[in-house]
PAMAR-962218 format. One line per 8 residues: number of its first residue (from 0); for each residue z, y, x of C-alpha. Coordinates in Angstrom, 3 decimals, padded with zeros to 6 digits. Layout:
residues N
NUM	Z/Y/X ~ ...
This chain:
residues 749
0	116.673/214.014/150.813 ~ 114.610/214.946/147.740 ~ 111.115/216.366/148.154 ~ 110.958/220.167/148.373 ~ 108.192/220.875/145.860 ~ 106.736/224.227/144.783 ~ 108.625/223.896/141.497 ~ 111.882/223.158/143.312
8	111.351/226.152/145.634 ~ 110.885/228.446/142.652 ~ 114.096/227.166/141.099 ~ 116.223/227.394/144.279 ~ 115.474/230.812/145.790 ~ 118.689/230.928/147.835 ~ 118.377/227.604/149.659 ~ 118.847/228.096/153.386
16	115.791/227.336/155.504 ~ 115.389/226.780/159.270 ~ 112.888/229.628/159.752 ~ 114.533/230.792/162.976 ~ 114.503/227.319/164.517 ~ 110.764/227.152/163.765 ~ 110.123/230.308/165.781 ~ 109.793/232.816/162.921
24	111.376/236.267/162.991 ~ 113.493/237.470/160.078 ~ 110.871/239.980/158.933 ~ 108.177/237.294/159.160 ~ 110.164/234.999/156.906 ~ 110.667/237.894/154.472 ~ 106.909/238.532/154.512 ~ 106.194/234.884/153.630
32	108.540/235.157/150.639 ~ 106.771/238.351/149.604 ~ 103.317/236.704/149.808 ~ 104.417/233.704/147.742 ~ 106.723/235.542/145.336 ~ 109.393/232.922/146.080 ~ 110.862/231.078/149.004 ~ 108.437/228.724/150.754
40	108.732/224.975/150.457 ~ 109.538/223.049/153.612 ~ 105.852/222.162/154.004 ~ 104.759/225.773/153.514 ~ 107.373/226.962/155.991 ~ 106.074/224.445/158.523 ~ 102.492/225.667/158.055 ~ 103.341/229.349/158.359
48	105.565/228.752/161.389 ~ 102.822/227.063/163.420 ~ 099.965/229.247/162.196 ~ 101.923/232.467/162.730 ~ 102.988/231.413/166.218 ~ 101.781/233.517/169.134 ~ 099.379/230.800/170.253 ~ 097.627/230.466/166.888
56	097.848/233.952/165.376 ~ 097.406/236.176/168.476 ~ 099.900/238.493/166.801 ~ 100.770/240.391/169.991 ~ 097.280/240.457/171.472 ~ 094.761/240.969/168.677 ~ 095.148/244.742/168.559 ~ 093.836/244.773/172.131
64	091.313/241.933/171.752 ~ 089.378/243.868/169.103 ~ 087.864/245.843/172.001 ~ 085.721/242.802/172.764 ~ 084.035/243.316/169.405 ~ 083.957/247.112/169.526 ~ 082.457/247.177/173.031 ~ 080.100/244.208/172.647
72	076.955/244.948/174.649 ~ 073.523/244.516/173.109 ~ 072.491/241.000/174.081 ~ 069.668/239.123/172.378 ~ 071.110/235.817/173.591 ~ 074.217/235.930/171.381 ~ 074.019/233.512/168.443 ~ 077.704/233.015/167.527
80	080.487/235.278/168.725 ~ 084.248/235.624/168.526 ~ 085.978/233.974/165.579 ~ 084.506/230.471/165.658 ~ 085.638/227.443/167.646 ~ 083.434/228.594/170.544 ~ 080.716/231.124/171.257 ~ 077.028/230.168/171.265
88	074.176/231.721/173.259 ~ 070.407/231.219/173.264 ~ 069.176/229.861/176.613 ~ 065.505/229.516/175.691 ~ 063.122/226.670/174.828 ~ 064.911/226.241/171.482 ~ 068.209/225.350/173.157 ~ 071.597/226.895/172.454
96	074.656/226.510/174.655 ~ 078.249/226.768/173.486 ~ 081.135/227.227/175.907 ~ 084.782/228.198/175.976 ~ 087.902/228.195/178.144 ~ 091.409/227.540/176.793 ~ 094.911/227.053/178.153 ~ 097.294/224.105/178.053
104	099.894/225.585/180.366 ~ 103.335/224.758/179.006 ~ 102.587/221.169/177.922 ~ 101.211/220.507/181.415 ~ 104.487/221.547/183.030 ~ 106.537/219.339/180.717 ~ 104.294/216.270/181.040 ~ 101.563/216.966/183.619
112	099.258/214.024/182.946 ~ 099.152/214.172/179.136 ~ 099.369/217.961/179.041 ~ 096.264/218.321/181.186 ~ 094.413/215.372/179.626 ~ 094.847/216.666/176.084 ~ 093.850/220.133/177.256 ~ 090.491/218.649/178.225
120	090.303/216.698/174.966 ~ 091.012/219.780/172.872 ~ 088.388/222.007/174.467 ~ 085.796/219.222/174.235 ~ 086.426/218.944/170.465 ~ 086.041/222.721/170.089 ~ 082.585/222.405/171.620 ~ 081.762/219.333/169.529
128	082.792/221.151/166.332 ~ 080.041/223.728/166.948 ~ 077.428/220.972/166.647 ~ 076.856/220.474/170.375 ~ 076.922/217.535/172.731 ~ 079.497/218.305/175.466 ~ 077.766/218.100/178.872 ~ 080.282/219.356/181.454
136	083.858/220.554/181.980 ~ 085.558/222.984/184.363 ~ 089.227/223.427/185.266 ~ 090.748/226.669/186.606 ~ 094.259/225.730/187.822 ~ 097.274/227.623/189.191 ~ 100.353/226.022/190.728 ~ 103.534/227.135/192.467
144	103.932/227.242/196.224 ~ 101.954/224.408/197.802 ~ 104.945/223.135/199.763 ~ 107.417/223.276/196.854 ~ 108.723/219.864/195.744 ~ 107.891/220.504/192.093 ~ 104.258/221.235/192.949 ~ 104.094/217.671/194.250
152	105.255/216.523/190.797 ~ 103.022/218.724/188.687 ~ 099.734/218.937/190.601 ~ 098.945/215.220/191.053 ~ 099.723/214.552/187.394 ~ 097.570/217.444/186.179 ~ 094.657/216.429/188.402 ~ 094.973/212.787/187.310
160	095.056/213.849/183.657 ~ 091.956/216.031/183.953 ~ 090.086/213.390/185.922 ~ 091.270/210.483/183.805 ~ 090.286/212.051/180.486 ~ 087.053/213.709/181.619 ~ 085.877/210.701/183.623 ~ 086.481/208.365/180.669
168	084.448/210.676/178.424 ~ 081.610/210.580/180.939 ~ 081.634/214.347/181.404 ~ 081.017/215.775/184.891 ~ 083.628/218.222/186.178 ~ 081.417/220.847/187.821 ~ 083.688/223.791/188.622 ~ 087.009/225.562/188.522
176	089.622/226.729/190.986 ~ 092.941/225.690/192.463 ~ 095.303/228.513/193.452 ~ 098.845/228.287/194.801 ~ 101.409/231.073/194.426 ~ 105.172/230.995/194.024 ~ 104.871/233.145/190.866 ~ 103.547/230.042/189.060
184	106.576/227.966/190.050 ~ 107.909/226.472/186.831 ~ 104.904/227.767/184.902 ~ 101.595/226.355/186.152 ~ 098.369/227.456/184.518 ~ 096.137/224.627/183.347 ~ 093.010/226.181/181.870 ~ 090.158/223.951/180.756
192	086.579/224.824/179.895 ~ 083.659/222.940/178.403 ~ 079.908/223.476/178.011 ~ 077.888/221.959/175.165 ~ 074.174/221.881/174.375 ~ 072.313/221.782/171.049 ~ 069.175/223.022/169.350 ~ 069.450/226.288/167.398
200	069.198/224.531/164.052 ~ 072.154/222.269/164.886 ~ 074.839/224.992/165.003 ~ 077.798/224.200/162.716 ~ 080.555/226.537/161.542 ~ 084.150/226.009/160.396 ~ 084.088/226.780/156.689 ~ 084.743/224.957/153.422
208	082.316/226.047/150.715 ~ 080.970/224.387/147.583 ~ 083.431/223.337/144.874 ~ 083.528/219.566/144.568 ~ 082.668/218.990/148.227 ~ 084.984/216.466/149.818 ~ 087.452/217.020/152.645 ~ 087.306/214.106/155.096
216	089.809/213.545/157.880 ~ 088.440/211.241/160.571 ~ 089.350/210.071/164.050 ~ 092.701/208.838/165.307 ~ 095.699/208.140/163.087 ~ 098.287/210.913/162.776 ~ 101.485/210.371/164.738 ~ 104.635/212.185/165.727
224	103.321/213.364/169.108 ~ 102.888/217.068/169.638 ~ 104.715/218.202/166.500 ~ 104.916/221.950/167.029 ~ 103.514/221.255/170.482 ~ 100.937/223.742/171.672 ~ 101.518/226.104/168.732 ~ 105.264/226.591/169.205
232	105.653/225.527/172.833 ~ 103.042/228.039/174.022 ~ 104.871/230.800/172.155 ~ 108.148/230.387/174.010 ~ 109.448/231.363/177.415 ~ 111.040/228.606/179.498 ~ 114.662/229.493/180.081 ~ 117.150/227.364/181.971
240	120.121/229.148/180.382 ~ 119.670/227.716/176.897 ~ 118.057/224.674/175.257 ~ 114.326/225.365/175.380 ~ 111.885/224.386/172.665 ~ 110.180/221.514/174.400 ~ 108.732/219.261/171.707 ~ 106.738/216.164/172.438
248	103.513/216.787/174.320 ~ 100.362/215.405/172.700 ~ 099.157/211.993/173.855 ~ 095.461/211.571/174.555 ~ 093.107/208.603/174.192 ~ 089.763/209.443/175.841 ~ 088.121/206.249/174.613 ~ 088.919/207.215/171.015
256	087.515/210.686/171.721 ~ 084.298/209.204/173.136 ~ 083.816/207.268/169.896 ~ 084.606/210.431/167.922 ~ 081.972/212.387/169.871 ~ 079.198/209.856/169.341 ~ 080.164/209.368/165.687 ~ 080.148/213.123/165.048
264	076.811/213.654/166.788 ~ 075.201/210.953/164.604 ~ 076.716/212.603/161.517 ~ 075.240/215.932/162.650 ~ 071.852/214.325/163.253 ~ 071.740/213.144/159.639 ~ 072.921/216.576/158.424 ~ 075.847/215.194/156.448
272	078.389/218.024/156.860 ~ 078.661/221.435/155.221 ~ 081.525/222.562/157.480 ~ 083.647/221.102/160.250 ~ 086.782/221.859/162.243 ~ 088.554/220.007/165.022 ~ 092.300/219.390/164.852 ~ 093.970/221.033/167.821
280	096.898/223.448/167.846 ~ 098.787/223.319/164.509 ~ 096.884/220.186/163.454 ~ 096.178/219.805/159.747 ~ 097.898/223.111/158.993 ~ 095.213/224.853/161.014 ~ 092.213/222.788/159.931 ~ 092.851/222.989/156.185
288	093.871/226.659/156.076 ~ 091.073/227.854/158.382 ~ 088.365/225.868/156.598 ~ 089.532/227.128/153.205 ~ 090.023/230.682/154.444 ~ 086.516/230.880/155.926 ~ 084.925/229.291/152.852 ~ 084.197/230.520/149.379
296	086.973/228.921/147.354 ~ 090.167/226.943/147.485 ~ 091.101/223.442/148.564 ~ 093.193/220.584/147.249 ~ 094.581/217.989/149.663 ~ 096.440/214.754/148.873 ~ 098.520/214.390/152.020 ~ 099.669/210.821/151.380
304	096.077/209.666/152.043 ~ 096.314/210.621/155.729 ~ 096.295/207.509/157.941 ~ 099.538/207.439/159.943 ~ 100.694/205.798/163.148 ~ 104.283/206.335/162.033 ~ 105.059/205.643/158.369 ~ 108.349/207.566/158.595
312	106.690/210.971/159.092 ~ 107.627/213.592/156.533 ~ 104.966/215.798/154.892 ~ 106.077/218.693/157.119 ~ 105.645/216.564/160.231 ~ 102.189/215.388/159.120 ~ 101.104/219.000/158.653 ~ 102.490/220.072/162.044
320	101.433/217.039/164.078 ~ 099.037/217.798/166.923 ~ 097.922/214.210/167.425 ~ 094.648/214.197/169.309 ~ 091.106/212.947/168.616 ~ 090.928/214.116/164.985 ~ 088.336/216.145/163.041 ~ 088.096/217.488/159.504
328	084.709/217.689/157.752 ~ 083.499/219.188/154.479 ~ 080.951/216.808/152.940 ~ 078.849/217.023/149.777 ~ 079.653/214.127/147.378 ~ 076.236/212.490/147.744 ~ 076.729/212.223/151.512 ~ 080.245/210.768/151.513
336	079.252/207.091/151.513 ~ 076.834/207.537/154.416 ~ 079.426/209.599/156.310 ~ 081.981/206.820/155.953 ~ 079.383/204.204/156.959 ~ 078.711/205.987/160.238 ~ 082.438/206.286/160.923 ~ 082.856/202.555/160.298
344	079.944/201.803/162.639 ~ 081.714/203.691/165.444 ~ 085.111/202.185/164.581 ~ 086.430/205.635/163.636 ~ 088.993/205.779/160.818 ~ 087.910/208.143/158.035 ~ 089.387/208.998/154.637 ~ 088.720/211.525/151.891
352	091.933/213.549/151.657 ~ 090.837/216.243/149.218 ~ 088.133/218.521/147.928 ~ 086.985/222.131/147.789 ~ 088.050/223.795/144.520 ~ 086.951/226.732/142.378 ~ 090.219/228.566/142.924 ~ 091.489/230.708/145.775
360	094.518/228.632/146.753 ~ 095.211/225.931/149.293 ~ 097.113/223.290/147.348 ~ 098.623/220.242/149.031 ~ 100.180/217.340/147.145 ~ 102.421/214.465/148.219 ~ 102.262/211.458/145.882 ~ 101.357/213.746/142.990
368	104.034/216.370/143.699 ~ 102.775/219.806/144.780 ~ 104.342/220.837/148.089 ~ 101.977/223.683/149.133 ~ 100.444/226.462/147.040 ~ 099.354/229.334/149.277 ~ 096.500/231.827/149.721 ~ 094.753/230.223/152.735
376	093.904/233.537/154.386 ~ 097.597/234.427/154.500 ~ 098.161/231.336/156.633 ~ 095.053/231.347/158.808 ~ 093.874/234.918/159.200 ~ 096.439/237.378/157.865 ~ 099.446/236.622/160.017 ~ 101.610/239.291/161.599
384	100.063/241.989/163.764 ~ 102.360/243.488/166.390 ~ 101.790/246.774/168.134 ~ 104.052/245.808/171.003 ~ 105.380/248.697/173.078 ~ 103.837/248.822/176.523 ~ 104.473/251.013/179.537 ~ 103.375/251.116/183.148
392	106.251/249.494/185.064 ~ 108.369/251.732/187.232 ~ 107.666/249.551/190.287 ~ 103.867/249.835/190.060 ~ 103.556/253.030/192.112 ~ 105.674/251.659/194.945 ~ 103.675/248.429/194.961 ~ 100.393/250.302/195.219
400	101.762/252.628/197.900 ~ 102.683/249.654/200.098 ~ 099.251/249.701/201.697 ~ 098.057/246.455/203.266 ~ 095.870/248.516/205.589 ~ 098.978/249.425/207.613 ~ 099.794/245.826/208.502 ~ 099.483/244.821/212.190
408	095.998/243.594/213.042 ~ 094.740/241.197/215.713 ~ 094.197/243.009/218.994 ~ 091.746/240.720/220.768 ~ 089.428/237.752/220.361 ~ 092.168/235.190/220.901 ~ 094.276/236.671/218.086 ~ 091.225/236.877/215.814
416	090.489/233.211/216.480 ~ 094.076/232.199/215.725 ~ 094.103/234.140/212.456 ~ 090.767/232.687/211.344 ~ 092.155/229.183/211.846 ~ 095.324/230.063/209.936 ~ 093.254/231.524/207.107 ~ 090.838/228.613/206.631
424	093.690/226.090/206.767 ~ 095.940/227.961/204.320 ~ 096.432/226.159/200.974 ~ 094.370/228.620/198.943 ~ 091.441/228.722/201.394 ~ 091.519/225.087/202.521 ~ 089.175/222.441/201.166 ~ 090.114/221.164/197.702
432	088.137/217.930/198.096 ~ 091.331/215.848/197.809 ~ 091.502/217.191/194.249 ~ 087.839/217.385/193.275 ~ 087.056/213.925/194.636 ~ 089.236/212.572/191.817 ~ 086.745/213.983/189.312 ~ 083.350/212.476/188.556
440	081.069/215.427/189.237 ~ 077.737/213.653/188.829 ~ 078.073/211.318/185.826 ~ 075.090/211.583/183.414 ~ 072.851/212.428/186.397 ~ 072.181/216.048/185.452 ~ 074.623/217.820/187.771 ~ 072.691/219.800/190.374
448	075.567/221.922/191.742 ~ 079.318/221.226/191.698 ~ 082.433/222.052/193.723 ~ 082.612/223.500/196.308 ~ 079.476/225.439/195.338 ~ 079.763/229.001/194.023 ~ 078.922/227.816/190.502 ~ 078.557/224.483/188.764
456	075.081/223.817/187.368 ~ 073.657/221.163/185.043 ~ 070.121/220.379/183.922 ~ 069.810/220.447/180.124 ~ 066.131/219.524/179.777 ~ 064.769/216.802/182.023 ~ 061.122/217.721/181.387 ~ 061.252/221.475/182.018
464	064.332/221.455/184.317 ~ 065.978/224.212/182.277 ~ 069.607/224.484/183.341 ~ 072.850/226.371/182.883 ~ 075.474/227.421/185.409 ~ 079.125/228.355/185.047 ~ 081.711/229.896/187.352 ~ 085.359/230.668/186.638
472	087.353/233.187/188.633 ~ 090.564/235.153/188.531 ~ 092.788/236.699/191.192 ~ 096.361/237.272/190.025 ~ 097.216/239.163/193.217 ~ 094.537/241.744/192.524 ~ 095.631/242.013/188.888 ~ 099.271/242.494/189.892
480	098.228/245.491/192.008 ~ 095.999/246.965/189.291 ~ 095.415/244.987/186.072 ~ 092.382/247.019/184.974 ~ 090.587/246.603/188.293 ~ 091.852/243.040/188.726 ~ 090.231/241.940/185.459 ~ 086.956/243.586/186.451
488	087.101/241.907/189.869 ~ 087.494/238.523/188.141 ~ 084.478/239.307/185.966 ~ 082.476/240.567/188.950 ~ 083.255/237.517/191.083 ~ 082.304/235.016/188.370 ~ 079.137/237.022/187.629 ~ 078.297/237.110/191.351
496	078.933/233.385/191.750 ~ 076.534/232.530/188.930 ~ 073.872/234.877/190.317 ~ 074.329/233.441/193.819 ~ 073.382/230.023/192.440 ~ 070.124/231.483/191.118 ~ 071.111/231.646/187.431 ~ 071.012/234.743/185.239
504	074.467/235.615/183.791 ~ 074.380/235.739/179.985 ~ 077.873/235.820/178.478 ~ 081.544/235.185/179.176 ~ 084.577/233.360/177.873 ~ 088.054/234.234/179.058 ~ 091.531/232.795/179.326 ~ 094.113/235.587/179.548
512	097.349/234.261/181.065 ~ 100.342/236.643/181.040 ~ 104.129/236.719/180.766 ~ 106.223/237.633/177.731 ~ 104.688/240.180/175.338 ~ 108.213/241.323/174.543 ~ 108.344/242.906/178.020 ~ 106.654/246.361/177.930
520	105.546/245.951/181.558 ~ 103.778/242.676/180.798 ~ 102.222/244.173/177.668 ~ 100.922/247.070/179.785 ~ 099.359/244.568/182.187 ~ 097.723/242.805/179.256 ~ 096.457/246.028/177.677 ~ 095.004/247.245/180.977
528	093.373/243.925/181.859 ~ 091.838/243.606/178.392 ~ 090.511/247.160/178.567 ~ 089.101/246.521/182.037 ~ 087.385/243.327/180.944 ~ 085.891/244.895/177.798 ~ 084.610/247.915/179.760 ~ 083.219/245.660/182.479
536	081.391/243.385/180.044 ~ 079.832/246.403/178.347 ~ 078.593/247.715/181.698 ~ 077.236/244.346/182.879 ~ 075.715/243.467/179.504 ~ 077.655/240.199/179.206 ~ 079.384/239.861/175.823 ~ 082.668/238.037/175.343
544	081.833/235.106/173.068 ~ 085.374/233.778/172.694 ~ 088.366/232.689/174.677 ~ 092.088/232.234/174.654 ~ 095.283/234.210/175.184 ~ 098.285/232.469/176.749 ~ 101.511/234.483/176.698 ~ 105.148/233.714/177.555
552	104.084/232.351/180.935 ~ 107.361/232.947/182.707 ~ 110.595/231.239/183.577 ~ 113.601/233.245/182.450 ~ 112.907/236.862/183.417 ~ 110.265/236.054/186.040 ~ 106.692/236.438/184.796 ~ 103.612/235.066/186.493
560	101.136/237.489/188.026 ~ 098.830/238.755/185.305 ~ 096.018/236.202/185.521 ~ 092.878/236.942/183.514 ~ 090.519/234.023/184.182 ~ 086.875/234.784/183.436 ~ 084.149/232.178/182.893 ~ 080.560/233.411/183.169
568	077.715/231.314/181.799 ~ 074.201/231.731/183.185 ~ 070.760/230.232/182.615 ~ 068.120/229.143/185.133 ~ 064.541/228.268/184.167 ~ 064.165/225.600/186.835 ~ 067.158/223.962/188.491 ~ 064.938/222.989/191.424
576	065.095/226.691/192.376 ~ 068.893/226.683/192.581 ~ 070.561/228.174/195.633 ~ 073.287/226.144/197.390 ~ 075.910/227.585/199.749 ~ 075.054/225.286/202.702 ~ 073.508/226.604/205.900 ~ 071.248/223.592/206.131
584	068.659/224.459/208.820 ~ 068.931/225.930/212.284 ~ 067.026/229.142/212.762 ~ 067.793/230.591/209.330 ~ 068.623/234.291/209.571 ~ 071.954/235.442/208.150 ~ 072.066/238.663/206.155 ~ 075.113/240.421/204.740
592	074.324/242.098/201.420 ~ 076.424/245.037/200.268 ~ 078.860/247.473/201.882 ~ 081.892/246.389/203.909 ~ 084.897/248.720/203.782 ~ 088.540/248.725/204.867 ~ 089.848/246.878/201.788 ~ 092.760/244.489/202.303
600	095.054/245.038/199.298 ~ 095.812/241.659/197.725 ~ 093.671/239.983/200.375 ~ 093.974/236.425/201.616 ~ 094.510/237.803/205.125 ~ 097.504/239.905/204.034 ~ 098.978/236.909/202.194 ~ 098.440/234.271/204.894
608	099.229/236.318/208.005 ~ 101.876/238.704/206.649 ~ 103.092/237.213/203.307 ~ 102.386/240.668/201.910 ~ 101.288/241.919/198.504 ~ 100.745/245.636/198.162 ~ 098.257/248.484/198.129 ~ 095.177/248.701/195.962
616	092.711/245.885/195.322 ~ 089.076/246.306/196.382 ~ 087.114/248.907/194.437 ~ 084.702/247.702/191.755 ~ 081.126/248.953/191.419 ~ 079.605/247.030/188.525 ~ 076.215/248.717/188.900 ~ 076.128/247.371/192.455
624	077.204/243.931/191.194 ~ 074.329/243.994/188.719 ~ 071.852/244.974/191.431 ~ 073.186/242.328/193.807 ~ 072.831/239.742/191.048 ~ 069.225/240.750/190.368 ~ 068.369/240.480/194.081 ~ 070.017/237.052/194.423
632	068.254/235.720/191.311 ~ 064.845/237.089/192.347 ~ 065.204/235.805/195.918 ~ 066.152/232.369/194.623 ~ 063.271/232.247/192.140 ~ 060.698/233.399/194.718 ~ 061.887/231.170/197.569 ~ 063.090/234.002/199.816
640	066.532/232.515/200.553 ~ 067.694/229.013/201.368 ~ 071.434/229.585/200.854 ~ 073.769/232.171/199.358 ~ 077.529/232.480/199.213 ~ 079.508/235.232/197.545 ~ 082.182/237.064/199.535 ~ 085.590/237.121/197.899
648	088.941/235.588/198.928 ~ 089.072/235.474/202.732 ~ 086.078/237.730/203.225 ~ 082.985/237.028/205.326 ~ 084.563/234.602/207.751 ~ 085.802/232.306/204.965 ~ 082.343/232.258/203.365 ~ 080.566/231.584/206.664
656	082.959/228.759/207.587 ~ 082.477/227.122/204.169 ~ 078.672/227.396/204.375 ~ 078.601/226.061/207.935 ~ 080.813/223.086/207.085 ~ 078.822/222.373/203.928 ~ 075.530/222.331/205.845 ~ 076.766/220.844/209.104
664	075.370/223.710/211.196 ~ 077.055/226.475/213.136 ~ 076.386/230.199/213.112 ~ 076.170/232.924/215.751 ~ 077.421/236.225/214.348 ~ 077.089/239.753/215.708 ~ 079.465/242.484/214.536 ~ 077.303/245.248/213.013
672	077.440/248.787/214.373 ~ 080.049/250.910/212.665 ~ 082.368/247.953/211.949 ~ 085.163/246.461/214.018 ~ 085.367/242.682/214.246 ~ 088.534/242.468/212.143 ~ 087.134/244.417/209.163 ~ 083.806/242.596/209.476
680	085.501/239.212/209.237 ~ 088.419/239.741/206.828 ~ 087.573/242.623/204.464 ~ 087.396/241.613/200.797 ~ 085.116/244.402/199.592 ~ 083.443/243.371/196.348 ~ 079.739/243.340/195.551 ~ 078.782/241.343/198.654
688	077.141/238.058/199.566 ~ 075.884/236.334/202.710 ~ 072.444/234.746/202.531 ~ 070.379/232.504/204.779 ~ 066.766/233.699/204.982 ~ 063.882/231.630/206.420 ~ 062.207/233.545/209.242 ~ 058.933/233.443/207.338
696	060.542/235.330/204.424 ~ 062.506/237.961/206.367 ~ 060.066/240.836/205.895 ~ 059.498/240.125/202.199 ~ 063.257/239.817/201.582 ~ 064.268/242.972/203.472 ~ 061.454/244.945/201.825 ~ 062.761/243.895/198.408
704	066.328/244.899/199.276 ~ 065.130/248.229/200.725 ~ 062.993/249.002/197.694 ~ 065.894/248.282/195.349 ~ 068.443/250.198/197.447 ~ 070.705/247.255/198.348 ~ 072.162/247.375/201.883 ~ 071.059/244.268/203.813
712	072.367/243.870/207.359 ~ 071.219/241.115/209.698 ~ 074.414/239.647/211.140 ~ 073.316/236.484/212.882 ~ 071.538/233.164/212.820 ~ 072.269/229.558/211.863 ~ 072.588/227.816/215.206 ~ 074.678/225.349/217.197
720	077.856/223.532/216.256 ~ 080.370/226.395/216.170 ~ 081.118/229.647/214.399 ~ 080.566/231.990/217.306 ~ 081.438/235.667/216.833 ~ 079.652/237.131/219.853 ~ 081.991/238.797/222.327 ~ 085.110/237.727/220.403
728	085.639/233.947/219.999 ~ 084.023/230.650/219.063 ~ 085.433/227.860/216.898 ~ 083.748/224.458/216.858 ~ 082.844/222.946/213.510 ~ 084.979/219.936/214.447 ~ 088.048/222.127/214.891 ~ 087.275/224.106/211.734
736	086.690/220.976/209.667 ~ 089.986/219.434/210.751 ~ 091.860/222.636/209.913 ~ 090.030/223.128/206.600 ~ 090.328/219.585/205.279 ~ 093.755/218.407/206.449 ~ 095.981/220.864/204.563 ~ 095.915/219.651/200.958
744	096.159/215.906/201.760 ~ 098.995/216.728/204.149 ~ 100.889/218.510/201.399 ~ 100.160/216.171/198.508 ~ 099.008/212.750/199.624
């Protein structure tokens, strides 16, 4: 087959092209022809198809995402916001932290190990591209029913992939979640996050400026793996009724990535780059078009110079390949030799593939023949924008009217005891140590909090003990009942978790996982959740610095629950002042902070005991969340509390059981006046935490809460070797530990 050059395309306007097979719509193909004034070449068609995919262009979501910019709260910490590889915030002492969460959902279902591993690799390179050293990863995960046979295929592979890649990189895995629900059957959610640290002056951006500057591709060779992978695969719904687009999943090499990281950091240290971009979704198509689009001129690339693993790859395949462990740098001519020297030192392949030009076009050549001549912005930043129709689904009212508060409740202490045991041993509430023990949580020696703590925390300065914390949260059951409130509850819980650790919340990243945008009901869920998150961030003062949208998460007509996952980053001046969840000393007084109400919609109790989803989720009071956070941070800093645990899934009893098991001490609890034992134990009212207060600090702590107007109710004491709810039941720690820890190994080992 002869090469499809720009000249040939101009001379053969009627040649048929596989635009539909590449995921383009008819009007999109017509728009490409209009932009170019001719039909595209095969290489141009490949570039537009991957860059205009849902995953890369956000064509269905960006009309809603602009709220994150319009409603950005005033925050002096923000250094780099939405639009770059990752957001960057100032954490003091001259340090900046960059962080982001992204999805790798569909590849992880097709090939669990490599899908999850390359998800970690991709997010790490995003952080690296900002100029930062990656210091920790997190992994919010969602799987189908815990006892479903396919979960036993997908989950172990995903966990092994995350652990295998992250452990080989020497990055501690400090947080995340594992949630089971049948709605994720056939469409697991594998979200991955990373935190990186740098000095302010080391921030790098993805742009190609300066005519004559060289374009250098470095890292692994380019192969046939992942062609159209995350870009096209993540823009399609799995459907058993027709051949699905399931291209090869990317293949990761963590040892190559480790070399790439160290090589890049040395290059940064010597200030050799004028712009940089990692190669992730859409590969070279993305890197070249985005660098040129964000720069001041054009770019010329000689594609035959790319080092290949497979010599048979066509130019189109090279441009679409999503082979891992690759970066693209813009380097001034006088720095090229030194750049290549450093790459050689680290055994990283590097080659000059082009240069920045005076013009305004991205031009790509193959052995001297021009195969691409496009305005780079039209590829990278001016793709389609869809105003998808959205409408509140007709079943929403009935779902909300099916009130969980009407479900049968335990009538005596024996029934309460039985239901507590069932709750703490249920897959979602049981210990996840079988999973997290496969991750290295303490490599590098700077991890001070990790799973199962409320937030992960790492020290970033060994002299001052400055640290950062991160928590990720999201409850698809809440969001199914009310997407607006559900998104705010995810934000509130992650915010609360960070504050409970003693860190001050600064900013958020998000990963918005939803079904098909072509379904008006799903689009309504997305619009409501996005609006809720933007409004919530404005109220809490935590800007969205970046994130990811993952759509088409459904099998056939069945969509997942709307699942907005929120990652909150916080800063703590001294990690020695951190607050763990463990009830570590007998005699500590237990206080319940916040108001407990009859709120069971979407609750763990309704799911575990009654397999029910209905009603309204807990109400959100973000002013109360802010106040609670301030109290938790102040109490941690001033030594007024020894432990804190937020109340969320499973309510008070779940939190108390976890804190008792973590510390190896029991607790005697007294049901407060005005509450029945059931509501006291199982309610999932938001804006609450349980804290352990040393007796010597009780008066100072309660005075602070009273002065600030935060309800603080003494509910018991750390004591004995059981969770003893006075007048109702007692459960020994031995019995609770067996119930809590046996479930996941029993299902998966």
